[in-house]
C-alpha positions as CSV (number, residue, x, y, z in Angstrom):
1,M,-14.7,-8.3,-2.9
2,K,-13.5,-4.9,-3.7
3,H,-10.2,-3.2,-4.6
4,F,-8.7,-0.5,-2.4
5,L,-5.6,1.7,-3.1
6,L,-3.5,2.6,-0.1
7,I,-1.6,5.7,-1.1
8,Y,1.5,6.6,0.9
9,D,3.1,10.1,0.9
10,Y,6.8,9.7,1.5
11,A,9.1,11.9,3.5
12,T,11.6,13.8,1.3
13,D,14.4,11.6,2.7
14,F,12.4,8.4,2.5
15,L,15.3,6.5,0.8
16,E,17.5,7.1,3.8
17,R,14.8,6.5,6.3
18,R,13.4,3.3,4.8
19,A,16.6,1.2,5.2
20,A,16.1,0.5,8.9
21,H,12.4,-0.4,8.3
22,R,12.5,-2.2,5.0
23,P,12.9,-5.8,6.2
24,A,9.9,-5.5,8.6
25,H,7.8,-3.6,6.0
26,L,8.5,-6.4,3.4
27,E,7.6,-9.1,5.9
28,L,4.3,-7.3,6.6
29,C,3.7,-7.1,2.8
30,R,4.5,-10.7,2.2
31,A,2.1,-11.8,5.0
32,S,-0.7,-9.7,3.6
33,A,0.0,-11.1,0.1
34,A,-0.1,-14.7,1.4
35,R,-3.6,-14.0,2.8
36,D,-4.5,-12.7,-0.8
37,E,-5.1,-9.2,0.6
38,L,-2.2,-7.2,-0.9
39,Q,-2.1,-7.7,-4.6
40,L,0.6,-5.3,-5.7
41,G,2.7,-2.7,-4.1
42,G,5.5,-0.3,-5.0
43,A,6.9,3.2,-5.2
44,V,6.3,5.9,-7.8
45,P,9.8,7.5,-7.2
46,N,10.1,10.0,-10.1
47,D,7.1,12.1,-9.0
48,D,7.8,15.2,-6.9
49,P,7.1,14.3,-4.2
50,P,7.5,10.5,-4.6
51,F,4.7,8.3,-3.3
52,G,3.7,4.7,-2.8
53,L,0.7,2.6,-4.1
54,L,-0.5,-0.6,-2.6
55,L,-3.4,-2.5,-4.1
56,F,-5.6,-4.5,-1.8
57,K,-8.4,-6.9,-2.4
58,A,-10.9,-7.1,0.5
59,E,-14.5,-6.7,1.6
60,T,-13.9,-3.4,3.3
61,A,-11.2,-0.7,3.4
62,Q,-10.4,-1.8,7.0
63,V,-7.8,-4.3,5.7
64,A,-5.8,-1.6,4.0
65,E,-6.3,0.8,6.9
66,D,-5.0,-1.8,9.4
67,F,-2.1,-2.5,7.2
68,A,-1.1,1.2,7.1
69,R,-1.5,1.5,10.9
70,S,0.8,-1.4,11.6
71,D,3.4,-0.7,8.8
72,P,6.9,0.1,10.0
73,Y,7.0,2.7,7.2
74,T,4.2,4.7,8.7
75,N,5.5,4.3,12.3
76,G,9.1,5.0,11.3
77,G,8.7,8.2,9.5
78,V,9.2,6.9,6.0
79,V,5.5,7.7,5.2
80,T,4.3,11.1,6.3
81,S,0.6,10.6,5.5
82,W,-1.6,7.9,3.9
83,R,-5.2,7.4,2.7
84,V,-7.2,4.6,1.3
85,R,-9.5,4.9,-1.7
86,E,-11.9,2.4,-3.2
87,W,-11.0,1.5,-6.8
88,I,-13.7,0.1,-8.9
89,T,-11.9,-2.1,-11.4
90,V,-13.8,-3.0,-14.5
91,V,-11.4,-4.1,-17.2
92,G,-8.6,-6.7,-17.1
93,E,-8.0,-10.2,-15.7
94,G,-8.1,-9.1,-12.1
95,A,-11.1,-6.7,-12.4
96,L,-13.6,-7.3,-9.7
97,T,-16.6,-5.5,-11.4
98,K,-17.6,-7.1,-14.6
99,V,-19.4,-5.0,-17.2
């Protein structure tokens, strides 16, 4: 297993846009978490521009990519762009690479 970060770039008016899509987005998040894929997720609101980070545990990046493609936030204009990056975790209880 590996860790992958899904990085969301938000629209400047994301707070207004997300209201209509938030229930479906959270439902998707909870379903992914129940499958032990999505480990953590949330917004970094005080950066300019704000962005979101979602941490996935999976064999390949495809899990995070499929999530992004089906997320109401990406399809509803809350997210303007996204990318997935592998994150090699080495320290901490949840680290997947032991050194």
